[in-house]
Structures are given as C-alpha cells and as structure tokens.
C-alpha positions, -999 to 999 in steps of 0.1 A, spaced: 465 192 -556 448 170 -581 413 156 -581 387 141 -604 361 165 -618 333 178 -595 297 164 -599 267 186 -593 234 167 -587 213 198 -586 218 227 -611 188 246 -626 208 268 -649 241 286 -652 258 317 -667 225 333 -678 210 301 -691 178 286 -676 176 249 -680 139 251 -673 132 272 -704 111 257 -731 133 276 -756 165 258 -745 188 251 -774 222 235 -779 241 267 -782 227 280 -749 234 247 -732 270 247 -744 276 282 -730 263 271 -696 282 238 -696 314 255 -707 311 279 -679 304 251 -654 335 233 -667 356 263 -658 344 258 -622 356 222 -621 322 206 -628 326 178 -653 293 160 -647 259 174 -637 222 166 -635 203 195 -650 173 200 -627 137 207 -637 115 221 -610 77 219 -603 54 226 -632 23 211 -647 26 178 -665 24 196 -698 50 221 -690 73 195 -675 71 175 -707 78 206 -728 108 217 -707 123 182 -705 119 177 -743 137 210 -750 165 203 -725 170 168 -738 171 179 -774 197 205 -765 218 180 -747 217 156 -776 226 183 -801 252 201 -780 290 197 -780 294 192 -742 261 175 -733 273 140 -743 303 141 -719 287 161 -690 250 152 -688 241 116 -681 205 124 -671 182 147 -652 170 156 -617 132 161 -613 126 183 -583 88 184 -581 59 184 -586 56 158 -558 64 183 -530 46 198 -500 25 228 -512 23 244 -478 38 279 -473 75 276 -465 78 240 -477 70 250 -513 97 277 -514 97 293 -548 80 263 -565 44 270 -576 22 251 -552 -9 253 -574 6 226 -598 20 203 -571 4 169 -572 4 135 -554 32 111 -562 27 95 -596 54 71 -608 37 67 -642 41 104 -648 79 101 -642 80 72 -667 59 90 -692 81 121 -690 112 102 -697 98 78 -723 110 97 -754 141 113 -739 176 103 -749 187 103 -712 167 92 -682 155 110 -651 180 97 -626 170 116 -594 136 125 -581 129 147 -551 97 140 -532 79 150 -500 72 115 -485 43 127 -463 22 129 -494 -4 101 -500 10 72 -521 46 81 -514 57 46 -501 46 28 -533 60 56 -554 94 54 -537 95 17 -540 86 17 -577 112 44 -586 139 28 -565 133 -6 -581 136 12 -615 171 23 -605 164 59 -597 177 79 -568 148 91 -546 155 121 -523 134 137 -496 130 175 -500 105 204 -496 90 181 -470 75 182 -435 81 145 -429 84 134 -393 108 108 -381 84 79 -387 78 91 -423 114 96 -430 121 61 -418 94 48 -440 109 66 -470 144 52 -463 130 17 -459 112 21 -492 144 31 -509 150 68 -505 187 74 -501 192 112 -499 179 145 -486 178 174 -511 194 206 -499 187 197 -462 178 226 -441 161 244 -470 126 241 -484 112 243 -449 94 272 -431 113 297 -410 94 286 -379 96 249 -369 93 230 -337 127 235 -321 136 198 -319 107 177 -333 111 187 -369 120 172 -403 155 185 -403 164 166 -372 145 136 -385 165 135 -417 198 142 -400 192 112 -377 183 88 -405 215 70 -412 203 55 -445 200 90 -460 229 110 -475 223 147 -475 231 175 -500 239 210 -487 242 244 -504 273 259 -488 270 295 -499 266 311 -464 231 322 -474 209 291 -475 223 279 -442 239 298 -414 275 287 -409 270 272 -374 240 252 -387 259 238 -417 289 229 -394 266 210 -371 248 193 -400 281 181 -415 291 168 -381 258 149 -377 258 134 -412 295 128 -414 317 136 -444 310 102 -459 273 109 -462 274 146 -471 272 160 -506 278 195 -519 254 209 -545 251 244 -561 213 245 -567 225 271 -592 201 290 -614 207 312 -644 222 339 -621 252 317 -612 285 329 -628 267 361 -638 264 396 -626 238 408 -601 205 417 -618 172 402 -630 171 367 -646 145 342 -656 140 308 -639 112 284 -648 89 312 -659 96 333 -629 115 366 -626 143 363 -601 168 388 -587 204 382 -580 213 406 -553 246 422 -545 247 401 -513 249 370 -535 214 358 -528 188 349 -555 152 356 -546 118 362 -560 117 400 -562 102 415 -531 100 381 -514 119 364 -486 120 332 -505 152 321 -520 150 310 -557 180 287 -561 215 301 -558 243 319 -576 268 295 -561 294 276 -581 306 242 -569 342 252 -567 332 281 -544 313 257 -522 344 236 -518 364 267 -510 339 279 -485 339 246 -466 377 248 -463 378 285 -455 353 281 -428 374 252 -414 345 227 -416 366 201 -435 400 196 -451 405 203 -488 405 166 -495 372 161 -475 356 191 -492 364 178 -526 352 144 -516 318 159 -508 316 175 -543 332 147 -563 335 112 -548 303 112 -527 279 123 -554 296 100 -579 291 71 -556 254 81 -553 250 83 -590 269 53 -602 243 26 -592 216 46 -609 236 48 -641 243 10 -640 206 3 -634 197 22 -665 224 4 -685 244 36 -689 282 39 -689 299 57 -660 310 90 -675 347 99 -674 353 123 -645 382 143 -660 409 159 -639 411 192 -619 443 209 -607 439 230 -576 463 257 -562 474 256 -526 447 282 -517 419 262 -533 417 280 -567 412 259 -599 443 261 -621 433 236 -649 404 214 -659 408 185 -683 378 167 -696 368 149 -729 399 163 -747 392 198 -735 418 216 -714 408 248 -697 434 268 -678 424 295 -654 437 329 -666 
C-alpha cells in the first residue's frame, strides 16, 4: 500500500531530543527529524508547552534557529504548535504543564513570540473558559491560525462559543482533564458533540482506554478525527529518564511517560506509524482510514493556515506500507529511507 507522508500536529520531542530545550541546535533537531522520517512522518509542528513569556521566547528562538540551520527542517517543519500558557491551571486540567505560569489569553503575546521567527506559530491550544478567550480566538483565527480547545473544563455553551469564534479542533481529546468528571455533563462530551470541531487523539492504549477511543472515533467520525503522537524526547528511545521542558520525565517499561512518582502523563513515547497500526489492529478503522487520520485529515487542517500565512504547501513525500502495516520505505525531499 502507498500513501502520502504522515503529518504530526503535536510533537514535543523525539529520539532523545527535547524540542522545548533552550539549548536546541540543528544537529539535535536533524537527529530527531531523521528518526521521525523513519516512522513515516514527513511534516510536523514541533510543540512548545506552557512556560513564562521569557522562557517561551527563549525556547522558540532556539528551536527556530535550529530549524533554519538544519538539513531537514526546511522540508519537514512549516511552523509551530503553542500548547499553553493559556490553559486551565486547576489540578487535572493542567496535567504536567506548570500551572504557576499559566495566564489569561493574550493574542499580542503570540504575535510577539513569533515576530522574529523564520516560521510562524500555526496552531495554538487554549482553554476557552478563561476570561478574554472569545476575542483571543477571533483574533488568532482571523490571523489564519488554527485554534484548538485543550486542557480545558469548557462546558457545552463555552465550547459552542469557541467554535463560533473560530476554534476548529480539540487537542488530545479525553486527556488534560481530571480523572473524576461528571459522568455526562462534562467537557469531553461537549467537545465530541460540537460538529465544528475536529479532534486529535493519542492512540497508544495508555492515554485513552480502547473502548473510550473506539467510542470517540465513532462519535467524531473518521472525517473529523486526527491522530497525533504527543511524543516527547522518550519517543523512539529506550525506557529511562529524559528531560522535557525543564522537567524530569520517566519512560516506563509499560510504554507510558510520566513525571516520576506522579500519576500525571507527560506526553507519550508513541510514534505516529504505531498509532496507525494500533487503530487497525484494534479494528477501529481500515488501514486506509487510519492513514487518512494521520495524513489527509491533519493536512486538510493545516493547509488553510499555511495559505493564510503566505506559505507554500510542503511536499508530502511517499510512504510504502507492508500488508501488515509496517513501513517499508519513505521518500521525501530526495531522501529515501528503507526499513531494514
């Protein structure tokens, strides 16, 4: 089977490399992107998580410099995903993000952060229950950015407001919420029911129980579902301790990534080709549908944002798959990688 390259809208790091490090350089980025290319990902949005305005600026500057100076950045990284600091700081909603530096939505901060970057911030995740969210969403949407709901307690009315203002996606739906919610009147159901929102899912069998993911995919429909990795530096790496946005994280032998000694997940060790394989193996979708959720759907989401920023649509490359869902070959930007 042949497909276009996969597109990951949420990846915080890979193969031992932390995209949130202020010490990021081109060599490290190329190692991470080369490892991602082996998993079929030909386009990605490196994701910067919640930090102070000063730290966000430092991390984005280092990342952007690395992208500009790297070999693979020009063909794989059209822009960035800012996940925070405009999130709900309450316990459970914040997840592993530091709540002490979360802040009210500030569109000017987003524009200041990207002002001197070579590539724009294309996706911003926000908790729309925060004061000033409606104006923030409208301003960023009019600027051509994708606005997503995430780490949020938003009820149905607030979710509808966000969608009306221009939000178009839910970030890792089902995660970034407390373990205990009202059984029916909760933000997960509110976002599932909002037909104007696509939803991204982490299909690793850890972030979402399989029956829950199966139900969510049925509710959203294949056409509005997107697979993401939410990978951190522990992805495509052995179990052990790693660094993520200034935090120590632990990649367990069960495949999870957590703050040591905590119940909170800290991203994932998932690769996007494995997410596709899981969806097929669990019989939630056909191979073609699973690839669509990791390729065509995120590309359709990203394309209008690229056009709004006057950017070209990056070439997708080609991926060859075996009958049992393993990647055989990836071709992108003149690079050919064959699975050994």
